[in-house]
C-alpha positions as CSV (number, residue, x, y, z in Angstrom):
1,X,91.3,26.2,82.2
2,X,89.6,28.9,80.1
3,X,88.6,31.3,82.9
4,X,85.5,32.4,81.0
5,X,83.8,34.1,83.9
6,X,86.9,35.8,85.1
7,X,87.8,37.2,81.7
8,X,84.2,38.4,81.0
9,X,83.9,40.1,84.4
10,X,87.3,41.8,84.0
11,X,86.4,43.2,80.6
12,X,83.1,44.5,82.0
13,X,84.6,45.9,85.3
14,X,84.5,49.7,85.8
15,X,87.8,51.6,86.1
16,X,88.3,54.6,88.4
17,X,91.3,56.8,88.4
18,X,93.0,57.6,91.8
19,X,95.6,60.2,91.1
20,X,97.7,58.6,88.3
21,X,96.6,55.1,89.1
22,X,93.9,53.3,87.2
23,X,91.9,51.1,89.6
24,X,89.9,48.2,88.2
25,X,86.8,47.7,90.4
26,X,86.1,43.9,90.3
27,X,84.4,41.3,92.4
28,X,87.6,39.3,93.2
29,X,89.6,42.5,94.1
30,X,86.9,44.6,95.7
31,X,83.8,42.5,96.3
32,X,81.8,44.8,94.1
33,X,79.2,44.4,92.8
34,X,79.3,40.9,94.3
35,X,81.4,37.8,94.3
36,X,79.4,35.0,92.7
37,X,80.0,31.4,93.8
38,X,80.8,30.4,90.2
39,X,83.4,33.1,89.8
40,X,85.0,32.4,93.1
41,X,85.2,28.7,92.4
42,X,86.6,29.3,88.9
43,X,89.5,31.4,90.4
44,X,90.2,29.2,93.4
45,X,90.1,26.0,91.2
46,X,92.9,27.5,89.0
47,X,94.9,28.5,92.1
48,X,94.3,25.1,93.7
49,X,95.8,23.3,90.7
50,X,99.0,25.4,91.1
51,X,99.2,25.1,94.9
52,X,99.0,21.3,94.7
53,X,102.3,21.2,92.8
54,X,104.1,22.9,95.7
55,X,104.7,19.9,98.0
56,X,103.9,19.9,101.7
57,X,102.4,23.2,102.9
58,X,101.8,24.0,106.6
59,X,99.7,27.1,106.0
60,X,98.1,29.3,103.4
61,X,98.8,32.9,104.0
62,X,96.8,35.8,102.7
63,X,96.8,39.6,103.1
64,X,93.7,41.4,104.4
65,X,91.2,42.0,102.9
66,X,90.3,40.6,99.5
67,X,92.6,37.6,99.7
68,X,90.4,36.2,102.5
69,X,87.7,34.7,100.4
70,X,90.3,33.0,98.2
71,X,92.2,31.6,101.2
72,X,89.0,30.4,102.9
73,X,87.9,28.4,99.9
74,X,91.4,27.1,99.3
75,X,91.8,26.1,102.9
76,X,88.6,24.1,102.8
77,X,89.4,22.5,99.5
78,X,93.0,21.6,100.4
79,X,92.5,21.0,104.1
80,X,95.3,23.4,105.0
81,X,94.9,26.1,107.7
82,X,95.1,29.7,106.7
83,X,96.3,32.8,108.4
84,X,95.7,36.5,107.6
85,X,98.3,39.2,107.5
86,X,96.2,42.0,109.1
87,X,95.9,45.7,108.8
88,X,95.7,46.2,112.5
89,X,97.9,45.4,115.4
90,X,96.8,43.0,118.1
91,X,99.9,43.5,120.2
92,X,100.4,39.7,120.6
93,X,103.9,38.3,121.6
94,X,106.0,37.9,118.4
95,X,103.8,40.2,116.3
96,X,105.8,41.5,113.3
97,X,105.0,44.9,111.7
98,X,105.4,45.4,108.0
99,X,105.4,48.8,106.3
100,X,103.8,48.7,102.9
101,X,103.3,51.1,100.1
102,X,101.0,50.6,97.1
103,X,100.2,52.7,94.1
104,X,97.5,54.5,96.1
105,X,98.3,54.2,99.9
106,X,100.9,53.7,102.6
107,X,100.2,51.7,105.8
108,X,101.3,49.0,108.1
109,X,100.5,45.3,108.1
110,X,100.9,42.9,111.1
111,X,102.0,39.3,111.0
112,X,100.9,36.8,113.7
113,X,100.9,33.1,113.8
114,X,103.9,32.4,111.5
115,X,107.3,31.0,112.7
116,X,110.7,30.2,111.3
117,X,110.5,27.0,109.3
118,X,106.8,27.2,108.5
119,X,106.2,26.1,104.9
120,X,103.6,28.4,103.3
121,X,102.0,29.6,100.1
122,X,100.7,33.1,99.8
123,X,97.4,33.7,98.0
124,X,96.1,37.2,97.1
125,X,93.6,38.9,94.9
126,X,95.6,41.3,92.8
127,X,99.2,42.4,92.2
128,X,99.6,45.8,90.6
129,X,102.4,47.9,92.0
130,X,104.0,45.1,94.1
131,X,104.5,47.3,97.1
132,X,102.6,45.1,99.5
133,X,104.0,41.8,98.3
134,X,107.6,43.1,98.3
135,X,107.3,44.2,101.9
136,X,105.7,41.0,103.0
137,X,108.2,38.8,101.2
138,X,111.1,40.7,102.7
139,X,109.8,40.3,106.2
140,X,108.8,36.6,105.8
141,X,112.3,35.8,104.4
142,X,113.9,37.6,107.4
143,X,111.7,35.5,109.7
144,X,112.9,32.3,108.1
145,X,109.5,31.3,106.8
146,X,109.8,28.9,103.8
147,X,107.7,30.3,100.9
148,X,106.8,27.6,98.4
149,X,105.0,30.0,96.1
150,X,102.8,33.0,95.7
151,X,99.5,32.7,93.8
152,X,97.7,35.8,92.6
153,X,94.3,35.9,91.0
154,X,94.9,39.0,88.8
155,X,98.3,40.4,87.8
156,X,97.8,44.0,86.6
157,X,100.8,45.1,84.5
158,X,102.9,41.9,84.6
159,X,104.4,42.6,88.1
160,X,104.6,38.9,89.0
161,X,107.6,38.2,86.7
162,X,109.6,41.2,88.1
163,X,109.0,40.3,91.8
164,X,109.6,36.6,91.2
165,X,113.0,37.4,89.7
166,X,113.8,39.9,92.5
167,X,113.0,37.4,95.3
168,X,113.8,34.2,93.5
169,X,110.4,32.8,94.5
170,X,107.7,31.2,92.4
171,X,105.0,33.8,91.7
172,X,102.1,32.9,89.4
173,X,99.0,34.7,88.5
174,X,95.7,33.2,87.2
175,X,95.3,36.0,84.6
176,X,97.3,39.0,83.5
177,X,95.7,42.3,82.6
178,X,96.6,45.9,81.8
179,X,94.7,49.1,81.6
180,X,95.2,50.8,78.2
181,X,93.3,54.0,77.3
182,X,91.0,53.6,80.3
183,X,90.0,50.0,79.3
184,X,91.0,46.6,80.7
185,X,92.9,44.4,78.3
186,X,93.7,40.7,79.0
187,X,97.3,39.9,78.2
188,X,98.0,36.4,76.8
């Protein structure tokens, strides 16, 4: 898959600096300026091909907010339900709190609807510092959830490899990028 639309849109995406962190503002990661159906389908088709190699999956799991469009399309295409790790607590029985820290924020996430033995894949929009994914993977492993793989649309800075080795879990990205001298570069 050549990912023509994704590559073009990444190279054209504006970059803003938050402290020492370069933030790529992109439709898949931010919904800005808009998520076109063709771009969304290009990304989810590439993810779908990877997920189909994971065996039997009970649920697709995503993290609020920008993983939701990806998970919704994948759920429909693969006929697998999806659940969202949310940024707010509902206080439901069995709710699990996850403390997460990214390159630009610190907060809590809340897991509902997952149980020991559930076979899942995680899909998300971007992996940059890895703070959110590390926190989620740690808690899911403690819960006894079986993680068949993690599929990321955009890996910024080759974080997938490091976290995959750290947790001994399959983590794949659709595309790898880096920001060099204030510009997005696609890494082969």
